[in-house]
N, CA and C atoms as a LAMMPS dump frame, in Angstrom:
ITEM: TIMESTEP
0
ITEM: NUMBER OF ATOMS
558
ITEM: BOX BOUNDS ff ff ff
-5.0000000000000000e+02 5.0000000000000000e+02
-5.0000000000000000e+02 5.0000000000000000e+02
-5.0000000000000000e+02 5.0000000000000000e+02
ITEM: ATOMS id mol type element x y z
1 1 1 N 441.574 31.641 394.933
2 1 2 C 442.31 32.721 395.544
3 1 3 C 442.177 32.569 397.051
4 2 1 N 443.28 32.672 397.804
5 2 2 C 443.2 32.544 399.255
6 2 3 C 442.368 33.67 399.856
7 3 1 N 441.738 33.37 400.957
8 3 2 C 440.852 34.323 401.637
9 3 3 C 441.584 35.594 402.043
10 4 1 N 442.825 35.493 402.493
11 4 2 C 443.546 36.675 402.971
12 4 3 C 443.802 37.665 401.841
13 5 1 N 444.005 37.188 400.61
14 5 2 C 444.226 38.118 399.495
15 5 3 C 442.937 38.82 399.107
16 6 1 N 441.802 38.127 399.184
17 6 2 C 440.521 38.742 398.881
18 6 3 C 440.197 39.807 399.917
19 7 1 N 440.406 39.491 401.181
20 7 2 C 440.166 40.464 402.255
21 7 3 C 441.065 41.672 402.115
22 8 1 N 442.317 41.443 401.713
23 8 2 C 443.268 42.534 401.54
24 8 3 C 442.799 43.468 400.423
25 9 1 N 442.283 42.908 399.321
26 9 2 C 441.78 43.715 398.205
27 9 3 C 440.589 44.558 398.623
28 10 1 N 439.687 43.959 399.401
29 10 2 C 438.536 44.728 399.894
30 10 3 C 438.978 45.832 400.85
31 11 1 N 440.006 45.538 401.617
32 11 2 C 440.539 46.554 402.537
33 11 3 C 441.099 47.75 401.784
34 12 1 N 441.797 47.453 400.676
35 12 2 C 442.339 48.553 399.858
36 12 3 C 441.22 49.378 399.226
37 13 1 N 440.195 48.691 398.768
38 13 2 C 439.049 49.399 398.185
39 13 3 C 438.382 50.283 399.237
40 14 1 N 438.195 49.717 400.433
41 14 2 C 437.572 50.489 401.513
42 14 3 C 438.437 51.684 401.89
43 15 1 N 439.755 51.467 401.96
44 15 2 C 440.667 52.565 402.304
45 15 3 C 440.631 53.638 401.222
46 16 1 N 440.613 53.212 399.956
47 16 2 C 440.535 54.181 398.858
48 16 3 C 439.244 54.972 398.89
49 17 1 N 438.149 54.287 399.189
50 17 2 C 436.857 54.973 399.287
51 17 3 C 436.871 55.978 400.438
52 18 1 N 437.473 55.584 401.559
53 18 2 C 437.534 56.487 402.715
54 18 3 C 438.369 57.721 402.386
55 19 1 N 439.493 57.519 401.712
56 19 2 C 440.343 58.651 401.323
57 19 3 C 439.583 59.557 400.351
58 20 1 N 438.885 58.955 399.415
59 20 2 C 438.087 59.734 398.469
60 20 3 C 437.008 60.547 399.161
61 21 1 N 436.366 59.937 400.145
62 21 2 C 435.328 60.638 400.899
63 21 3 C 435.911 61.826 401.652
64 22 1 N 437.028 61.594 402.341
65 22 2 C 437.662 62.682 403.103
66 22 3 C 438.091 63.808 402.158
67 23 1 N 438.713 63.443 401.041
68 23 2 C 439.136 64.463 400.073
69 23 3 C 437.931 65.214 399.52
70 24 1 N 436.863 64.485 399.238
71 24 2 C 435.65 65.115 398.706
72 24 3 C 435.026 66.098 399.683
73 25 1 N 435.172 65.81 400.958
74 25 2 C 434.648 66.721 401.975
75 25 3 C 435.608 67.867 402.258
76 26 1 N 436.908 67.604 402.192
77 26 2 C 437.906 68.611 402.553
78 26 3 C 438.161 69.63 401.445
79 27 1 N 438.167 69.189 400.203
80 27 2 C 438.521 70.091 399.103
81 27 3 C 437.554 71.268 398.998
82 28 1 N 436.242 71.061 399.04
83 28 2 C 435.356 72.227 398.985
84 28 3 C 435.58 73.202 400.157
85 29 1 N 435.871 72.659 401.334
86 29 2 C 436.111 73.536 402.485
87 29 3 C 437.4 74.329 402.296
88 30 1 N 438.423 73.684 401.747
89 30 2 C 439.676 74.387 401.47
90 30 3 C 439.457 75.491 400.44
91 31 1 N 438.631 75.203 399.433
92 31 2 C 438.312 76.212 398.415
93 31 3 C 437.594 77.394 399.055
94 32 1 N 436.662 77.102 399.944
95 32 2 C 435.933 78.173 400.629
96 32 3 C 436.897 79.05 401.424
97 33 1 N 437.826 78.418 402.145
98 33 2 C 438.804 79.184 402.921
99 33 3 C 439.696 80.012 402.01
100 34 1 N 440.063 79.46 400.863
101 34 2 C 440.886 80.213 399.919
102 34 3 C 440.125 81.418 399.371
103 35 1 N 438.835 81.246 399.092
104 35 2 C 438.023 82.343 398.567
105 35 3 C 437.782 83.419 399.617
106 36 1 N 437.599 83.025 400.865
107 36 2 C 437.315 83.981 401.921
108 36 3 C 438.597 84.468 402.595
109 37 1 N 439.721 83.792 402.32
110 37 2 C 440.989 84.115 402.965
111 37 3 C 441.38 85.582 402.925
112 38 1 N 441.353 86.226 401.744
113 38 2 C 441.727 87.645 401.717
114 38 3 C 440.839 88.51 402.614
115 39 1 N 439.569 88.185 402.694
116 39 2 C 438.669 88.948 403.562
117 39 3 C 438.989 88.682 405.026
118 40 1 N 439.257 87.429 405.346
119 40 2 C 439.613 87.079 406.719
120 40 3 C 440.899 87.775 407.143
121 41 1 N 441.873 87.832 406.225
122 41 2 C 443.172 88.417 406.535
123 41 3 C 443.127 89.944 406.604
124 42 1 N 442.133 90.547 406.008
125 42 2 C 442.079 92.004 405.906
126 42 3 C 441.85 92.685 407.249
127 43 1 N 441.242 92.005 408.176
128 43 2 C 440.964 92.625 409.474
129 43 3 C 439.491 92.707 409.729
130 44 1 N 439.031 93.881 410.097
131 44 2 C 437.613 94.009 410.443
132 44 3 C 436.751 94.039 409.193
133 45 1 N 435.446 94.091 409.426
134 45 2 C 434.478 93.979 408.333
135 45 3 C 434.69 95.02 407.248
136 46 1 N 434.983 96.254 407.64
137 46 2 C 435.141 97.305 406.643
138 46 3 C 436.414 97.083 405.826
139 47 1 N 437.504 96.744 406.478
140 47 2 C 438.748 96.474 405.753
141 47 3 C 438.568 95.302 404.791
142 48 1 N 437.814 94.286 405.219
143 48 2 C 437.561 93.124 404.368
144 48 3 C 436.748 93.523 403.134
145 49 1 N 435.725 94.335 403.336
146 49 2 C 434.906 94.774 402.202
147 49 3 C 435.719 95.639 401.242
148 50 1 N 436.58 96.485 401.781
149 50 2 C 437.442 97.307 400.928
150 50 3 C 438.382 96.42 400.119
151 51 1 N 438.937 95.38 400.743
152 51 2 C 439.811 94.443 400.014
153 51 3 C 439.041 93.773 398.878
154 52 1 N 437.792 93.427 399.131
155 52 2 C 436.973 92.818 398.084
156 52 3 C 436.679 93.82 396.97
157 53 1 N 436.467 95.087 397.334
158 53 2 C 436.268 96.123 396.317
159 53 3 C 437.493 96.211 395.404
160 54 1 N 438.701 96.191 395.995
161 54 2 C 439.928 96.299 395.197
162 54 3 C 440.084 95.095 394.266
163 55 1 N 439.675 93.917 394.733
164 55 2 C 439.767 92.719 393.907
165 55 3 C 438.866 92.864 392.672
166 56 1 N 437.653 93.348 392.863
167 56 2 C 436.73 93.54 391.735
168 56 3 C 437.269 94.621 390.803
169 57 1 N 437.839 95.663 391.36
170 57 2 C 438.428 96.729 390.54
171 57 3 C 439.527 96.168 389.631
172 58 1 N 440.359 95.272 390.165
173 58 2 C 441.417 94.66 389.351
174 58 3 C 440.831 93.809 388.233
175 59 1 N 439.742 93.117 388.515
176 59 2 C 439.088 92.325 387.475
177 59 3 C 438.557 93.226 386.361
178 60 1 N 437.967 94.356 386.736
179 60 2 C 437.496 95.3 385.717
180 60 3 C 438.676 95.86 384.92
181 61 1 N 439.787 96.158 385.589
182 61 2 C 440.974 96.64 384.865
183 61 3 C 441.402 95.629 383.801
184 62 1 N 441.393 94.352 384.155
185 62 2 C 441.744 93.298 383.187
186 62 3 C 440.725 93.261 382.048
187 63 1 N 439.467 93.412 382.402
188 63 2 C 438.405 93.383 381.405
189 63 3 C 438.576 94.502 380.388
190 64 1 N 438.926 95.678 380.854
191 64 2 C 439.047 96.831 379.964
192 64 3 C 440.275 96.765 379.062
193 65 1 N 441.169 95.843 379.336
194 65 2 C 442.341 95.65 378.481
195 65 3 C 442.056 94.666 377.346
196 66 1 N 440.849 94.114 377.309
197 66 2 C 440.491 93.166 376.254
198 66 3 C 439.933 93.897 375.039
199 67 1 N 439.839 93.16 373.93
200 67 2 C 439.17 93.726 372.753
201 67 3 C 438.118 92.734 372.264
202 68 1 N 437.438 93.088 371.203
203 68 2 C 436.325 92.272 370.695
204 68 3 C 436.74 90.846 370.344
205 69 1 N 438.022 90.632 370.063
206 69 2 C 438.505 89.296 369.737
207 69 3 C 438.739 88.423 370.958
208 70 1 N 438.679 89.015 372.128
209 70 2 C 438.91 88.286 373.383
210 70 3 C 437.597 87.857 374.037
211 71 1 N 436.686 87.351 373.238
212 71 2 C 435.35 87.01 373.725
213 71 3 C 435.399 86.072 374.929
214 72 1 N 436.157 85.007 374.852
215 72 2 C 436.211 84.043 375.955
216 72 3 C 436.81 84.673 377.215
217 73 1 N 437.837 85.476 377.036
218 73 2 C 438.454 86.141 378.191
219 73 3 C 437.467 87.116 378.825
220 74 1 N 436.756 87.869 377.997
221 74 2 C 435.752 88.802 378.521
222 74 3 C 434.684 88.063 379.32
223 75 1 N 434.208 86.963 378.766
224 75 2 C 433.153 86.216 379.442
225 75 3 C 433.657 85.577 380.732
226 76 1 N 434.905 85.105 380.717
227 76 2 C 435.483 84.53 381.933
228 76 3 C 435.649 85.604 383.008
229 77 1 N 436.099 86.78 382.604
230 77 2 C 436.252 87.877 383.573
231 77 3 C 434.901 88.336 384.103
232 78 1 N 433.905 88.407 383.232
233 78 2 C 432.57 88.782 383.699
234 78 3 C 432.053 87.755 384.704
235 79 1 N 432.32 86.491 384.46
236 79 2 C 431.911 85.451 385.408
237 79 3 C 432.606 85.639 386.749
238 80 1 N 433.897 85.935 386.731
239 80 2 C 434.631 86.176 387.983
240 80 3 C 434.089 87.413 388.702
241 81 1 N 433.81 88.458 387.948
242 81 2 C 433.251 89.682 388.535
243 81 3 C 431.893 89.392 389.162
244 82 1 N 431.045 88.697 388.42
245 82 2 C 429.709 88.386 388.928
246 82 3 C 429.785 87.533 390.189
247 83 1 N 430.671 86.558 390.207
248 83 2 C 430.835 85.695 391.382
249 83 3 C 431.301 86.519 392.586
250 84 1 N 432.328 87.34 392.375
251 84 2 C 432.86 88.151 393.466
252 84 3 C 431.806 89.128 393.987
253 85 1 N 431.065 89.743 393.078
254 85 2 C 430.032 90.688 393.498
255 85 3 C 428.887 89.989 394.219
256 86 1 N 428.539 88.797 393.782
257 86 2 C 427.467 88.057 394.441
258 86 3 C 427.854 87.713 395.874
259 87 1 N 429.051 87.183 396.054
260 87 2 C 429.54 86.846 397.395
261 87 3 C 429.565 88.109 398.265
262 88 1 N 430.087 89.163 397.709
263 88 2 C 430.201 90.441 398.418
264 88 3 C 428.817 90.983 398.794
265 89 1 N 427.888 90.913 397.854
266 89 2 C 426.531 91.412 398.111
267 89 3 C 425.859 90.62 399.221
268 90 1 N 426.063 89.317 399.233
269 90 2 C 425.462 88.501 400.289
270 90 3 C 426.01 88.904 401.653
271 91 1 N 427.303 89.15 401.728
272 91 2 C 427.902 89.59 402.999
273 91 3 C 427.275 90.915 403.453
274 92 1 N 427.181 91.853 402.522
275 92 2 C 426.635 93.164 402.885
276 92 3 C 425.136 93.096 403.16
277 93 1 N 424.393 92.437 402.284
278 93 2 C 422.933 92.415 402.413
279 93 3 C 422.446 91.589 403.601
280 94 1 N 423.2 90.563 403.985
281 94 2 C 422.765 89.714 405.092
282 94 3 C 423.3 90.15 406.445
283 95 1 N 424.309 91.014 406.459
284 95 2 C 424.9 91.422 407.74
285 95 3 C 425.018 92.943 407.86
286 96 1 N 425.764 93.555 406.971
287 96 2 C 426.106 94.973 407.142
288 96 3 C 424.884 95.87 406.957
289 97 1 N 424.114 95.664 405.908
290 97 2 C 422.958 96.527 405.683
291 97 3 C 421.905 96.386 406.779
292 98 1 N 421.604 95.173 407.251
293 98 2 C 420.675 95.087 408.386
294 98 3 C 421.219 95.789 409.639
295 99 1 N 422.519 95.692 409.842
296 99 2 C 423.12 96.379 410.997
297 99 3 C 423.018 97.894 410.816
298 100 1 N 423.207 98.362 409.596
299 100 2 C 423.021 99.795 409.325
300 100 3 C 421.606 100.218 409.702
301 101 1 N 420.631 99.447 409.25
302 101 2 C 419.226 99.764 409.545
303 101 3 C 418.964 99.786 411.038
304 102 1 N 419.556 98.858 411.74
305 102 2 C 419.365 98.745 413.185
306 102 3 C 419.971 99.93 413.952
307 103 1 N 420.935 100.598 413.332
308 103 2 C 421.632 101.701 413.993
309 103 3 C 421.346 103.053 413.328
310 104 1 N 420.138 103.285 412.945
311 104 2 C 419.702 104.579 412.407
312 104 3 C 420.323 104.965 411.066
313 105 1 N 420.677 103.983 410.271
314 105 2 C 421.163 104.226 408.924
315 105 3 C 420.242 103.531 407.915
316 106 1 N 418.962 103.474 408.218
317 106 2 C 418.01 102.732 407.385
318 106 3 C 417.941 103.278 405.963
319 107 1 N 417.97 104.585 405.804
320 107 2 C 417.906 105.165 404.46
321 107 3 C 419.126 104.77 403.63
322 108 1 N 420.298 104.824 404.254
323 108 2 C 421.52 104.439 403.552
324 108 3 C 421.493 102.955 403.202
325 109 1 N 421.004 102.125 404.12
326 109 2 C 420.912 100.694 403.884
327 109 3 C 420.025 100.404 402.68
328 110 1 N 418.876 101.035 402.639
329 110 2 C 417.937 100.827 401.53
330 110 3 C 418.548 101.296 400.213
331 111 1 N 419.183 102.448 400.24
332 111 2 C 419.817 103.012 399.044
333 111 3 C 420.901 102.068 398.512
334 112 1 N 421.759 101.571 399.387
335 112 2 C 422.841 100.68 398.968
336 112 3 C 422.289 99.365 398.42
337 113 1 N 421.245 98.84 399.051
338 113 2 C 420.63 97.595 398.567
339 113 3 C 420.023 97.801 397.176
340 114 1 N 419.427 98.961 396.944
341 114 2 C 418.872 99.259 395.618
342 114 3 C 419.984 99.303 394.568
343 115 1 N 421.125 99.836 394.949
344 115 2 C 422.251 99.875 394.015
345 115 3 C 422.778 98.464 393.724
346 116 1 N 422.67 97.568 394.694
347 116 2 C 423.046 96.177 394.43
348 116 3 C 422.147 95.567 393.362
349 117 1 N 420.868 95.871 393.428
350 117 2 C 419.943 95.375 392.406
351 117 3 C 420.332 95.918 391.028
352 118 1 N 420.722 97.18 390.971
353 118 2 C 421.178 97.761 389.705
354 118 3 C 422.411 97.031 389.179
355 119 1 N 423.333 96.685 390.077
356 119 2 C 424.545 95.969 389.665
357 119 3 C 424.185 94.595 389.107
358 120 1 N 423.26 93.91 389.763
359 120 2 C 422.839 92.591 389.272
360 120 3 C 422.183 92.713 387.905
361 121 1 N 421.449 93.779 387.697
362 121 2 C 420.817 94.025 386.403
363 121 3 C 421.878 94.284 385.335
364 122 1 N 422.93 94.999 385.702
365 122 2 C 424.018 95.255 384.742
366 122 3 C 424.696 93.951 384.321
367 123 1 N 424.943 93.063 385.264
368 123 2 C 425.535 91.761 384.923
369 123 3 C 424.604 91.011 383.986
370 124 1 N 423.34 91.006 384.303
371 124 2 C 422.336 90.342 383.46
372 124 3 C 422.36 90.915 382.043
373 125 1 N 422.393 92.231 381.946
374 125 2 C 422.408 92.876 380.625
375 125 3 C 423.649 92.495 379.824
376 126 1 N 424.805 92.449 380.486
377 126 2 C 426.039 92.087 379.791
378 126 3 C 426.013 90.632 379.324
379 127 1 N 425.341 89.786 380.061
380 127 2 C 425.248 88.381 379.657
381 127 3 C 424.277 88.185 378.493
382 128 1 N 423.373 89.112 378.299
383 128 2 C 422.357 88.977 377.246
384 128 3 C 422.886 89.321 375.86
385 129 1 N 423.968 90.085 375.79
386 129 2 C 424.51 90.444 374.477
387 129 3 C 425.892 89.806 374.314
388 130 1 N 426.299 89.636 373.083
389 130 2 C 427.598 89.038 372.799
390 130 3 C 428.718 89.977 373.235
391 131 1 N 429.754 89.4 373.818
392 131 2 C 430.896 90.222 374.217
393 131 3 C 431.694 90.693 373.004
394 132 1 N 431.339 90.207 371.804
395 132 2 C 431.931 90.717 370.56
396 132 3 C 431.239 91.996 370.104
397 133 1 N 430.024 92.197 370.59
398 133 2 C 429.24 93.373 370.194
399 133 3 C 430.009 94.634 370.601
400 134 1 N 430.159 95.585 369.687
401 134 2 C 430.906 96.81 370.008
402 134 3 C 430.326 97.585 371.198
403 135 1 N 429.039 97.402 371.479
404 135 2 C 428.42 98.098 372.62
405 135 3 C 428.782 97.459 373.954
406 136 1 N 429.26 96.22 373.917
407 136 2 C 429.475 95.448 375.137
408 136 3 C 430.464 96.139 376.077
409 137 1 N 431.607 96.526 375.575
410 137 2 C 432.628 97.116 376.446
411 137 3 C 432.16 98.466 376.989
412 138 1 N 431.391 99.207 376.202
413 138 2 C 430.838 100.47 376.698
414 138 3 C 429.873 100.248 377.85
415 139 1 N 429.056 99.211 377.722
416 139 2 C 428.137 98.872 378.817
417 139 3 C 428.907 98.421 380.052
418 140 1 N 429.986 97.676 379.821
419 140 2 C 430.816 97.249 380.954
420 140 3 C 431.44 98.468 381.64
421 141 1 N 431.865 99.448 380.855
422 141 2 C 432.438 100.681 381.444
423 141 3 C 431.374 101.472 382.213
424 142 1 N 430.17 101.541 381.671
425 142 2 C 429.069 102.206 382.39
426 142 3 C 428.774 101.487 383.701
427 143 1 N 428.795 100.173 383.661
428 143 2 C 428.587 99.369 384.862
429 143 3 C 429.649 99.701 385.895
430 144 1 N 430.92 99.722 385.474
431 144 2 C 431.992 100.028 386.423
432 144 3 C 431.84 101.439 386.993
433 145 1 N 431.438 102.387 386.183
434 145 2 C 431.25 103.763 386.657
435 145 3 C 430.213 103.802 387.778
436 146 1 N 429.098 103.109 387.58
437 146 2 C 428.054 103.046 388.613
438 146 3 C 428.563 102.319 389.857
439 147 1 N 429.251 101.218 389.631
440 147 2 C 429.76 100.421 390.743
441 147 3 C 430.812 101.2 391.532
442 148 1 N 431.652 101.909 390.824
443 148 2 C 432.699 102.696 391.487
444 148 3 C 432.088 103.79 392.36
445 149 1 N 431.02 104.418 391.9
446 149 2 C 430.338 105.433 392.713
447 149 3 C 429.763 104.793 393.979
448 150 1 N 429.201 103.605 393.856
449 150 2 C 428.665 102.859 395.006
450 150 3 C 429.795 102.572 396.001
451 151 1 N 430.915 102.101 395.482
452 151 2 C 432.072 101.764 396.321
453 151 3 C 432.567 103.012 397.054
454 152 1 N 432.699 104.124 396.338
455 152 2 C 433.18 105.376 396.959
456 152 3 C 432.246 105.799 398.097
457 153 1 N 430.954 105.711 397.847
458 153 2 C 429.983 106.104 398.87
459 153 3 C 430.133 105.227 400.119
460 154 1 N 430.271 103.929 399.914
461 154 2 C 430.452 103.033 401.057
462 154 3 C 431.758 103.341 401.789
463 155 1 N 432.864 103.383 401.036
464 155 2 C 434.188 103.502 401.644
465 155 3 C 434.482 104.881 402.234
466 156 1 N 433.99 105.936 401.591
467 156 2 C 434.35 107.292 402.004
468 156 3 C 433.34 107.945 402.942
469 157 1 N 432.098 107.474 402.895
470 157 2 C 431.06 108.148 403.67
471 157 3 C 430.389 107.232 404.694
472 158 1 N 429.656 106.253 404.204
473 158 2 C 428.758 105.499 405.079
474 158 3 C 429.509 104.572 406.025
475 159 1 N 430.373 103.723 405.505
476 159 2 C 431.017 102.731 406.355
477 159 3 C 431.935 103.339 407.427
478 160 1 N 432.758 104.355 407.115
479 160 2 C 433.6 104.912 408.187
480 160 3 C 432.778 105.504 409.348
481 161 1 N 431.706 106.225 409.008
482 161 2 C 430.85 106.783 410.063
483 161 3 C 430.217 105.673 410.886
484 162 1 N 429.722 104.644 410.187
485 162 2 C 429.061 103.546 410.868
486 162 3 C 430.036 102.788 411.757
487 163 1 N 431.192 102.437 411.228
488 163 2 C 432.18 101.703 412.028
489 163 3 C 432.577 102.522 413.253
490 164 1 N 432.737 103.828 413.072
491 164 2 C 433.113 104.689 414.191
492 164 3 C 432.042 104.812 415.26
493 165 1 N 430.791 104.566 414.888
494 165 2 C 429.699 104.679 415.85
495 165 3 C 429.505 103.407 416.675
496 166 1 N 430.209 102.341 416.311
497 166 2 C 430.061 101.06 416.998
498 166 3 C 431.185 100.844 418.001
499 167 1 N 430.899 100.033 418.997
500 167 2 C 431.932 99.639 419.953
501 167 3 C 432.856 98.607 419.302
502 168 1 N 433.982 98.356 419.922
503 168 2 C 434.909 97.343 419.422
504 168 3 C 434.227 95.98 419.378
505 169 1 N 433.437 95.669 420.393
506 169 2 C 432.727 94.381 420.41
507 169 3 C 431.705 94.289 419.283
508 170 1 N 430.981 95.376 419.022
509 170 2 C 430.001 95.366 417.934
510 170 3 C 430.687 95.185 416.583
511 171 1 N 431.812 95.865 416.385
512 171 2 C 432.563 95.704 415.141
513 171 3 C 433.091 94.278 415.003
514 172 1 N 433.558 93.7 416.092
515 172 2 C 434.058 92.319 416.055
516 172 3 C 432.931 91.345 415.722
517 173 1 N 431.766 91.576 416.28
518 173 2 C 430.614 90.71 415.988
519 173 3 C 430.236 90.806 414.52
520 174 1 N 430.182 92.024 413.986
521 174 2 C 429.861 92.198 412.555
522 174 3 C 430.906 91.51 411.677
523 175 1 N 432.169 91.626 412.057
524 175 2 C 433.235 90.993 411.285
525 175 3 C 433.042 89.476 411.247
526 176 1 N 432.783 88.881 412.394
527 176 2 C 432.588 87.43 412.462
528 176 3 C 431.361 87.011 411.657
529 177 1 N 430.276 87.754 411.802
530 177 2 C 429.049 87.416 411.071
531 177 3 C 429.256 87.539 409.561
532 178 1 N 429.938 88.602 409.142
533 178 2 C 430.155 88.819 407.721
534 178 3 C 431.052 87.734 407.135
535 179 1 N 432.102 87.368 407.859
536 179 2 C 432.992 86.318 407.37
537 179 3 C 432.266 84.978 407.28
538 180 1 N 431.365 84.71 408.2
539 180 2 C 430.581 83.484 408.137
540 180 3 C 429.714 83.481 406.877
541 181 1 N 429.074 84.597 406.575
542 181 2 C 428.272 84.687 405.351
543 181 3 C 429.14 84.445 404.119
544 182 1 N 430.341 85.045 404.119
545 182 2 C 431.24 84.864 402.991
546 182 3 C 431.676 83.416 402.829
547 183 1 N 431.957 82.75 403.937
548 183 2 C 432.354 81.333 403.869
549 183 3 C 431.225 80.462 403.341
550 184 1 N 430.001 80.794 403.696
551 184 2 C 428.871 79.982 403.249
552 184 3 C 428.727 79.989 401.729
553 185 1 N 429.056 81.1 401.102
554 185 2 C 428.842 81.213 399.659
555 185 3 C 430.116 81.159 398.832
556 186 1 N 431.26 81.113 399.491
557 186 2 C 432.548 81.079 398.77
558 186 3 C 432.689 79.813 397.962
């Protein structure tokens, strides 16, 4: 085989490897941007968190439309809910709750963080029993009831007061920090 054809083949292999490497690095970043995109587009930190709350609410609505025969769908929805809540909790626990504590909302911060632990426990409990079990959907509804109360408290009471007590620059800083946390785990 002539030398130029062998070199050409190695060049194609090298080019293919380079394209594969770039794609391998770019695709996860694109996925992260897609996952964090709705939060980024929502505006400030509070609007982004509210958008995430609505997304989880829609997932629960889908979950409640299932029956015992939809085991795989229930488990897939629970996985999506758990993922969304985990990402959301990291944003709040690593940025918003510490900022609350720093600005004389320490009791509220601690209370909200404790409720996050309860939510994680609810996900754990739902994963421990079969989604075919007749008790499963009732537990999921109890979980949503608790979660909805947490969401209402954040959206209607704590977050509006807190956002209003901050300067525009402080709110912008929190928004940037929260979005960075979301991108890291998306």
